[in-house]
N, CA and C atoms as an extended XYZ file, in Angstrom:
249
Properties=species:S:1:pos:R:3:atomname:S:1:resname:S:1:resid:I:1 pbc="F F F"
N        50.825       -0.043       -4.263 N   UNK     1
C        50.227        1.256       -4.744 CA  UNK     1
C        51.160        2.434       -4.113 C   UNK     1
N        51.605        3.315       -4.871 N   UNK     2
C        52.366        4.439       -4.472 CA  UNK     2
C        51.519        5.571       -3.862 C   UNK     2
N        51.989        6.384       -3.107 N   UNK     3
C        51.349        7.540       -2.417 CA  UNK     3
C        50.637        8.363       -3.628 C   UNK     3
N        51.070        8.634       -4.668 N   UNK     4
C        50.585        9.309       -5.889 CA  UNK     4
C        49.353        8.603       -6.450 C   UNK     4
N        49.515        7.083       -6.407 N   UNK     5
C        48.473        6.391       -6.923 CA  UNK     5
C        47.165        6.531       -5.975 C   UNK     5
N        47.663        6.311       -4.795 N   UNK     6
C        46.484        6.310       -3.704 CA  UNK     6
C        45.674        7.684       -3.901 C   UNK     6
N        46.394        8.922       -4.170 N   UNK     7
C        45.871       10.214       -4.058 CA  UNK     7
C        45.119       10.260       -5.464 C   UNK     7
N        45.529        9.571       -6.447 N   UNK     8
C        44.724        9.731       -7.906 CA  UNK     8
C        43.478        9.256       -7.751 C   UNK     8
N        43.203        8.071       -7.269 N   UNK     9
C        41.702        7.691       -7.108 CA  UNK     9
C        40.811        8.989       -6.291 C   UNK     9
N        41.456        9.408       -5.272 N   UNK    10
C        40.486       10.475       -4.469 CA  UNK    10
C        40.552       11.767       -5.415 C   UNK    10
N        41.579       12.036       -6.000 N   UNK    11
C        41.530       13.197       -6.844 CA  UNK    11
C        40.468       13.073       -8.041 C   UNK    11
N        40.390       11.937       -8.683 N   UNK    12
C        39.373       11.658       -9.583 CA  UNK    12
C        38.093       11.814       -9.080 C   UNK    12
N        37.847       11.114       -7.803 N   UNK    13
C        36.429       11.092       -7.196 CA  UNK    13
C        36.165       12.575       -7.178 C   UNK    13
N        37.089       13.401       -6.496 N   UNK    14
C        36.774       14.928       -6.122 CA  UNK    14
C        36.407       15.629       -7.426 C   UNK    14
N        37.202       15.175       -8.578 N   UNK    15
C        36.924       15.809       -9.809 CA  UNK    15
C        35.577       15.676      -10.344 C   UNK    15
N        34.921       14.552       -9.968 N   UNK    16
C        33.729       14.254      -10.391 CA  UNK    16
C        32.607       14.687       -9.412 C   UNK    16
N        33.126       15.318       -8.136 N   UNK    17
C        32.055       15.753       -7.205 CA  UNK    17
C        31.350       14.832       -6.639 C   UNK    17
N        31.896       13.538       -6.447 N   UNK    18
C        31.195       12.390       -5.904 CA  UNK    18
C        31.488       12.144       -4.323 C   UNK    18
N        30.811       11.598       -3.575 N   UNK    19
C        30.869       11.217       -2.296 CA  UNK    19
C        31.312        9.849       -2.486 C   UNK    19
N        31.937        9.141       -1.324 N   UNK    20
C        32.405        7.830       -1.472 CA  UNK    20
C        31.291        7.053       -2.003 C   UNK    20
N        30.043        7.098       -1.492 N   UNK    21
C        28.870        6.354       -1.462 CA  UNK    21
C        28.281        6.372       -2.948 C   UNK    21
N        28.106        7.586       -3.401 N   UNK    22
C        27.649        7.676       -4.746 CA  UNK    22
C        28.803        7.326       -5.833 C   UNK    22
N        30.044        7.420       -5.678 N   UNK    23
C        30.992        6.953       -6.477 CA  UNK    23
C        30.995        5.584       -6.611 C   UNK    23
N        30.846        4.894       -5.415 N   UNK    24
C        30.952        3.306       -5.439 CA  UNK    24
C        29.743        2.797       -6.165 C   UNK    24
N        28.481        3.459       -6.133 N   UNK    25
C        27.475        3.080       -6.715 CA  UNK    25
C        27.635        3.403       -8.340 C   UNK    25
N        28.148        4.571       -8.639 N   UNK    26
C        28.383        4.676      -10.149 CA  UNK    26
C        29.404        3.735      -10.754 C   UNK    26
N        30.474        3.333       -9.874 N   UNK    27
C        31.601        2.372      -10.411 CA  UNK    27
C        31.063        1.018      -10.220 C   UNK    27
N        29.997        0.669       -9.499 N   UNK    28
C        29.522       -0.587       -9.547 CA  UNK    28
C        30.327       -1.408       -8.510 C   UNK    28
N        30.804       -0.858       -7.479 N   UNK    29
C        31.681       -1.503       -6.441 CA  UNK    29
C        31.123       -0.993       -5.081 C   UNK    29
N        31.607       -1.611       -4.051 N   UNK    30
C        31.241       -1.273       -2.696 CA  UNK    30
C        32.032        0.104       -2.158 C   UNK    30
N        31.310        0.697       -1.189 N   UNK    31
C        32.003        1.731       -0.491 CA  UNK    31
C        33.360        1.286       -0.077 C   UNK    31
N        33.435        0.170        0.632 N   UNK    32
C        34.802       -0.522        1.089 CA  UNK    32
C        35.838       -0.509       -0.026 C   UNK    32
N        35.387       -0.838       -1.139 N   UNK    33
C        36.454       -0.879       -2.289 CA  UNK    33
C        36.994        0.360       -2.459 C   UNK    33
N        36.219        1.430       -2.485 N   UNK    34
C        36.735        2.817       -2.713 CA  UNK    34
C        37.498        3.296       -1.669 C   UNK    34
N        37.252        2.920       -0.383 N   UNK    35
C        38.056        3.162        0.676 CA  UNK    35
C        39.401        2.411        0.662 C   UNK    35
N        39.491        1.173        0.209 N   UNK    36
C        40.748        0.363        0.086 CA  UNK    36
C        41.435        1.028       -0.951 C   UNK    36
N        40.841        1.413       -2.094 N   UNK    37
C        41.797        2.215       -3.104 CA  UNK    37
C        42.390        3.394       -2.602 C   UNK    37
N        41.516        4.192       -1.857 N   UNK    38
C        42.012        5.432       -1.500 CA  UNK    38
C        43.040        5.323       -0.312 C   UNK    38
N        42.950        4.184        0.542 N   UNK    39
C        43.886        4.119        1.447 CA  UNK    39
C        45.149        3.341        0.981 C   UNK    39
N        45.218        2.736       -0.026 N   UNK    40
C        46.230        2.026       -0.778 CA  UNK    40
C        46.354        0.421       -0.379 C   UNK    40
N        45.283        0.176        0.207 N   UNK    41
C        45.248       -1.355        0.695 CA  UNK    41
C        45.061       -2.262       -0.510 C   UNK    41
N        44.393       -1.910       -1.652 N   UNK    42
C        44.250       -2.389       -2.818 CA  UNK    42
C        44.277       -1.489       -4.068 C   UNK    42
N        44.287       -1.750       -5.212 N   UNK    43
C        44.406       -0.951       -6.315 CA  UNK    43
C        43.300       -1.302       -7.371 C   UNK    43
N        42.780       -0.304       -7.997 N   UNK    44
C        41.876       -0.690       -9.174 CA  UNK    44
C        42.640       -1.177      -10.457 C   UNK    44
N        41.889       -2.236      -11.002 N   UNK    45
C        42.749       -2.545      -12.282 CA  UNK    45
C        42.519       -1.435      -13.475 C   UNK    45
N        43.249       -1.624      -14.390 N   UNK    46
C        43.229       -0.705      -15.455 CA  UNK    46
C        41.819       -0.194      -16.031 C   UNK    46
N        41.113       -1.142      -16.251 N   UNK    47
C        39.751       -1.038      -16.883 CA  UNK    47
C        38.916       -0.228      -15.936 C   UNK    47
N        39.058       -0.519      -14.628 N   UNK    48
C        38.307        0.401      -13.406 CA  UNK    48
C        38.891        1.719      -13.454 C   UNK    48
N        40.245        1.788      -13.513 N   UNK    49
C        40.759        3.250      -13.647 CA  UNK    49
C        40.182        4.008      -14.874 C   UNK    49
N        40.093        3.488      -15.834 N   UNK    50
C        39.683        4.150      -17.198 CA  UNK    50
C        38.235        4.542      -16.818 C   UNK    50
N        37.342        3.534      -16.244 N   UNK    51
C        35.827        3.844      -16.016 CA  UNK    51
C        35.835        5.042      -15.008 C   UNK    51
N        36.790        5.106      -14.065 N   UNK    52
C        36.765        6.261      -13.283 CA  UNK    52
C        36.828        7.563      -13.847 C   UNK    52
N        37.845        7.612      -14.832 N   UNK    53
C        37.946        8.853      -15.701 CA  UNK    53
C        36.762        9.167      -16.319 C   UNK    53
N        36.077        8.247      -16.979 N   UNK    54
C        34.975        8.434      -17.806 CA  UNK    54
C        33.685        8.790      -16.944 C   UNK    54
N        33.477        8.124      -16.025 N   UNK    55
C        32.314        8.447      -14.860 CA  UNK    55
C        32.485        9.862      -14.486 C   UNK    55
N        33.710       10.404      -14.252 N   UNK    56
C        33.895       11.770      -13.611 CA  UNK    56
C        34.099       12.771      -14.735 C   UNK    56
N        33.804       12.489      -16.076 N   UNK    57
C        34.094       13.322      -17.048 CA  UNK    57
C        35.478       13.830      -17.401 C   UNK    57
N        36.232       12.846      -17.108 N   UNK    58
C        37.723       13.247      -17.307 CA  UNK    58
C        38.130       12.586      -18.592 C   UNK    58
N        39.256       12.970      -19.201 N   UNK    59
C        39.732       12.288      -20.390 CA  UNK    59
C        40.750       11.098      -20.038 C   UNK    59
N        40.405        9.817      -20.359 N   UNK    60
C        41.328        8.674      -20.087 CA  UNK    60
C        42.658        8.831      -20.701 C   UNK    60
N        42.651        9.592      -21.824 N   UNK    61
C        43.804        9.680      -22.598 CA  UNK    61
C        44.911       10.416      -21.846 C   UNK    61
N        44.384       10.989      -20.750 N   UNK    62
C        45.366       11.903      -19.903 CA  UNK    62
C        46.274       10.811      -19.131 C   UNK    62
N        45.969        9.623      -19.172 N   UNK    63
C        46.589        8.389      -18.405 CA  UNK    63
C        47.724        8.126      -19.202 C   UNK    63
N        47.757        8.285      -20.458 N   UNK    64
C        48.834        7.917      -21.294 CA  UNK    64
C        50.249        8.724      -20.938 C   UNK    64
N        51.262        8.228      -21.216 N   UNK    65
C        52.545        9.058      -20.961 CA  UNK    65
C        52.571       10.213      -21.949 C   UNK    65
N        53.002       11.321      -21.427 N   UNK    66
C        53.298       12.536      -22.179 CA  UNK    66
C        54.825       12.558      -22.493 C   UNK    66
N        55.127       13.619      -23.542 N   UNK    67
C        56.498       13.785      -23.889 CA  UNK    67
C        57.368       14.042      -22.759 C   UNK    67
N        56.872       14.871      -21.744 N   UNK    68
C        57.551       15.372      -20.687 CA  UNK    68
C        56.635       14.990      -19.391 C   UNK    68
N        56.745       13.882      -18.956 N   UNK    69
C        55.921       13.385      -17.858 CA  UNK    69
C        56.556       13.863      -16.308 C   UNK    69
N        56.011       14.523      -15.735 N   UNK    70
C        56.523       14.888      -14.208 CA  UNK    70
C        55.613       13.990      -13.264 C   UNK    70
N        56.206       13.016      -12.628 N   UNK    71
C        55.544       12.000      -11.903 CA  UNK    71
C        54.859       12.729      -10.664 C   UNK    71
N        55.649       13.951      -10.161 N   UNK    72
C        54.957       14.419       -9.034 CA  UNK    72
C        53.676       15.309       -9.363 C   UNK    72
N        53.391       15.643      -10.583 N   UNK    73
C        52.068       16.294      -10.870 CA  UNK    73
C        51.222       15.407      -11.772 C   UNK    73
N        50.018       15.175      -11.194 N   UNK    74
C        48.996       14.654      -12.084 CA  UNK    74
C        47.928       15.540      -12.636 C   UNK    74
N        47.924       15.634      -13.899 N   UNK    75
C        47.119       16.608      -14.538 CA  UNK    75
C        45.805       15.720      -14.998 C   UNK    75
N        44.549       16.188      -14.367 N   UNK    76
C        43.352       15.612      -14.732 CA  UNK    76
C        42.743       16.576      -15.833 C   UNK    76
N        42.470       15.920      -16.896 N   UNK    77
C        41.849       16.621      -17.911 CA  UNK    77
C        40.488       16.364      -18.150 C   UNK    77
N        39.513       17.335      -18.292 N   UNK    78
C        38.207       16.999      -18.469 CA  UNK    78
C        37.919       16.615      -19.979 C   UNK    78
N        37.124       15.836      -20.152 N   UNK    79
C        36.651       15.239      -21.467 CA  UNK    79
C        35.739       16.150      -22.056 C   UNK    79
N        35.704       16.133      -23.352 N   UNK    80
C        34.872       17.080      -24.114 CA  UNK    80
C        33.355       16.553      -24.109 C   UNK    80
N        33.297       15.339      -23.704 N   UNK    81
C        31.978       14.635      -23.668 CA  UNK    81
C        31.573       14.458      -22.162 C   UNK    81
N        30.188       14.812      -21.811 N   UNK    82
C        29.789       14.368      -20.555 CA  UNK    82
C        29.490       13.085      -20.468 C   UNK    82
N        29.475       12.292      -19.206 N   UNK    83
C        29.139       10.937      -19.055 CA  UNK    83
C        27.728       10.823      -19.071 C   UNK    83
């Protein structure tokens, strides 16, 4: 997992205003799993990454490549629907 990917999990969690504990409960995983994702020990699979976006009220379509993708900047886009 790259440094940007490790930061992405934490950015998503922060965007949803979740603590590690509450985010883990919402995601259906342990707190240790969240810590592992955020430290880069392990990575969430694609389905869990999409679920993170939805749980935090973000649009998972923002994961798709854009015409001009800048790998250094990750744009978190709020979904129009609340979870």
